[in-house]
N, C-alpha and C positions, 0 to 999 in steps of 0.2 A: 454574420458571415465570416467564417474562418477561412483564410487563404494561406496555403503553404507553397513554398518554392520547390524547385527541383532540388533533391538532396542526393549526394553521391550514394550509390548502391552499397558501398562498403561501410557507410555511416548509418548506424541505427538512429531512428527518431520515432517519436509517437506523440500524439495528442489524445490524451484520455479524457472522455467527457463523463462527468459525474453529476448526478442531480441531488436534490435535497433529501431523497430517500437513500442516498449512497448507492444507487444503482449505477453501474458503468453502462451507460446507454449507448455508447459508440466509441469508435476508435478511428483515428486518421494516422497513417504512418507506414513505416517500412513493411510491417507484417500485414496490416489491414487493408491499405490502399496502394502500397507501392511507393516508389521514389519520385514519381512524376509530380509536377505542380498541379494544383487543383483548388477549386473553390467549393466549400462545404457549408450548408445552411443548418444553423441550430435554432429550433423553435420550441416554444413553450407548450404546455398541455392544451391550451385553448386555441391554438393556431389553426386557421381554416383556409389559408391562402393557397395559391397555385405555385408550383416550383418554377422559378424563372429560368431562362435559358442560361447555359453556362455553369450550372450547378451539378457537381458530380454526385452528391448524395445529400439527403435531408436526415437530420437526426433530431428525435423528439425527446425532450426532457419531460418527466412526469411532474415536475415542479417549475414554478416561474423563475426561481434562482438556480443557477448551475455553476459548475466549476469546470475549467479546462486546465489540465495539468500537462505541460509540455516537457518532454525529455529529449535532449540532443546529446548523443554520445561524444565524449571527449577522450581522445586516445592518449594524450600526454600534455604536459604543461605548454609545450611549444605549439600544440594544436589549437590553442584558445582562439586565435584570430579566425581560423576556419569555422569554428563553432559559432563565433559572433557573426560571421557572414550568413550562415544558415538562419540564425535567430533573427537577423535583420529582415529576412524574407517572410517571417511570420506576420500576419496582418489580421486584426479583428476589427469589424466595423458593423454598424447597423445595416440591415437590408436596404433601407432607403438610401444610405450613402452609396452602397454598391450599385444600386440602380440609377443613382444620380437623380433621386426624386426628393421632394420636400419631406422633411422628417414629420412623423405623426405627432399628435399631442403628447407631451411628456406625461409619464405616469405619475400619480400623486406621490408626494414625498413621504417616505416612511421613517419614522423615528425609532430606529433599531435600539434595543437595549445594549448599552456598552458591554461587550463580551470580555470577561476576565475569568480566569480559572477559579479564583476565590469567590467571585460574584455568583458564578454558576453553581458552585457547591453550596453556597449559603442560601441561594434563592432559586433552587433547581426547578420548582414547579412554575414559577413566573416565566422562566426561560423556556420551559416546555410548552407553556400556553402560547408564548410568542412565536416559537418555532412552528407549531402546528398550524398556525393561520396561513403559512406559506407552503403547506403540504396538502394538496387537495385530497379528499378522501378517495379511497379505492376499494374495490371488493375485498382485497386481501386484508385490509386493516379495519373493515367495518365493525367486527365484533369487539376488537380491542379498544377501538375509539369509543364505541358505545359504553363499554365498561368504564373507561376513563371519564367519560361525560357524567356518568352516575355519581361520581365522587367530586365532580366540579373541576375536572381537568380538561382543557381543550381550548380552541379558538374562542377569544372574547370571554373566557371564564376566569375566575379569580380564586383558585384553590389556595388557601393560606395555611401552611403547615403551622406557623406560629400561633394561630388562633384555635387550634385543636386542643382538646383535653389531653392531659399527660398520657392517658391510656391510649387514645387514638394516635397521638403523635408517636408513641412507642411502636404501635402496630405498623404504622407507615414506614418508619425507619428500619424496622425488622424486615418488613417486606422488600425494601430496597436492597438491604444486605443479602437477603436470600436470592434475589435476582442477580445481583453481582456475582454471588458464589456459583450460580448456574452457569453464568457466562464463563467464569474461570474454569469450571469443570469441563465445559464443552471444549476449551482450547487444549485440555490435556487428554480428554477421552474422545473427542469428536474428530481428531486427526489420527492418521496412521502412524505407528512407531516404526520407522525404517532406520535401523542401526542407531536407535535412540535420538534420531532427528524426527521431529513432527512434520509430516508431510501431508498436505491436503489442499483443498480448494475452498477458499473462504469468500472470494470476491466474484461479482458477476452482475448481470442485468436483472430485470424484473422476472423474467422466466426462470432464471437461475435460482433465485431465492424462493419463489412460490409462496410468499407470506411467512417464511421461516425467520421470525424476528430474533430467535435465539442465535441463529447463525449470523444474522446481520450484526447483532450486538457484539458477538465474538470477533467478527472481522474488524469492527470499529476499535475494540480494545487492543487486538493484536497489532493493527497498523492501519488506521482509517485511510481510505482512498487507495487501497492496494489494487493491483491489476488483476484482470482475469488470468487464470492459469495458463492459457495459451499465449498470453503476452508476457507474463513473468510468473515464475513459481518460486515460493519462498520457504524452503525448509528452515526450521529453527530448532534450537536446542539449548538446554540448560544442564545437560547431563553427559557423562562420559560413556565409554563402551560398557561399563558395568552398571549403568543407570545411577551413578552417584553424582551429586551436585558439582558442577564445575566451580572451582574456587581457586583463583590465582594466588591467594595467600597460603594455600596448602600444597599445590602441585604445579608442575609445568606439564603441558600437553602437547600433543602432535596430531595433525590430520595428514594422512598420506593418500594421495591419489595414485593408484597403480598406473604403470605405463599404459598410455593409450586410453585412459579412463577419466580424463578431465571432464567436468560437466559438459554434456552435449547441447550446445546452443547455437542458434544462427546469429545471435548478436554478441553478447558478452555475459560473463558470470562474475560474482564477487562473493567474498566472505567478509562480513562486517562484524566488528567487535563492539559490544555495549556493556555498560555496567548492569549486573544482574538485578539490582534493586530499582534503579531509576530508568533503565532502558535508554540512557543517554550515552553519547560517545565518550571515550576515555582520553583525558589529557595524557600525553606520553612524550618522552624525550625526542622521538624522531618524527613526530606529527604524522603518524600513520594510523588510520582508522579502519582500513580494509586492505585486503589483497585481492586483486582482480585480474582478469585475463589480459588486459593491455600491459600488465607488469610482467608477463611471462618471460619476455626476452631478458629481463634482469634477474629472474629467479634462478636458483641453482637446483638442477635435478640430481637425483641419486644415480649411482653407477648403473642401475638396472632400468633407468629411464623414468622412474616414479618421481613424484613431487611431494615433498614433506614441508608442511607449514608448521612453524613453532609458536605455540600459543602460551605465553608466559609474561610475567611482569618485568623480568630482567632480561637483558640481552643474552641470546644463546651463544655468544661469541661472535667476534667480528666476521669470521668466515661464513656464518650462518644468518647474519643479520638481514640479508636481502629477503629471506623467507620468514622473518619475525613479524608476527601480529601482536603488538603489545596488549597485555591484559591488565585488568584492575587488580589491586591487592585485596580482592574480595570475590563475591560471586560473579559469574560470567554469563552473558546472554549472547549467543551467536546466531546470526541470520545469514543464510546463503541466498543470493539472488541469481536466478537464471532467467536472463531476458531473452524472449522469443525462443523458448526451448524447442529443440527438434522433435518432430512428431514421429519420425521413423526410428526404429531401434538402432542403437540404444537411446532411450529417452526416459525422462522423468515423468512423462505423461502416459496414461492418466495419473494425476498426482497420488502418490501412495501405493501404486501398483505398477509403476513403469518398469521397464527393463534396466534402467540405470538407477543406482542407489548412492546417496551420499555416504562417504566412508565414516565409520565410527571414530570418535575422538579418543585417543589413547593417553593414559598417563604416561609421561616420559620417564624412561629409565634413567 
């Protein structure tokens, strides 16, 4: 049982429900359910109970384990106590506790494999076997799971890469590399190029994917647990207006939003800087990792009303520093986030063919 408090209408919040298939199977929040308080029931794939009184909606996960990602808008540093007040109103409890009934028998203890990046890379198939036992088969994955089972991969199986002959081991590793290459190619060709920003829709529910495992893998590689496009759209880029790789060691850059053409959203927008190789945030002297719409009162507009952001490793001068997004002394990866994008023109929706477009990144003169 997930309970949410009344949230002021001017403060965006959302609870994103994601299952073990990485399906976004439900939303609670400003866009999806409004700002009123409410109780919502989350159930597993084998639940057959009746909906109790006082429940606004039931959300069904396709897997027994699920994730709930809470987002609560913060306007500025002084706003933190107000955010904490909202967060204190979030409550999660078993249905039995909500109904004030005795708890059902506890589920059997599961000895999960300790998850580390190094461990997963070294023992990938053991982790895949372990994960698949918590993902009930579905019509969409029937064929691929049958193919995996033929080579000994699946719940209760013990595919051991180390025990294969060198020839078979090489074939498996080559196949994994080819698969990873397909995922990378999808992220560059499966999205629409809009002023050299990649714009598209990668995240959604079961009906959205329709068994498209390549799109699901691309979504996970791009940024696992991302939102549906109607909740948030994520244009991203590694190139400038000429299609050349963004590199803070070679150039300074600018992004200019013409007057009246800031990202059209109901909630907020941001432009976040990442290292082009690691996709991590960049340490910088002013501890700034993004520029977003709540910062607008402190940003300096141009004489014609447009807004220019300065993307570079060194300060663009003190008088322009309010609009400075510090870059690495290396390749750059930029992600724009548009939360609760407007659906009426101008809009980035539908992703890649909307009436609003992110402006191209220019090499600074």
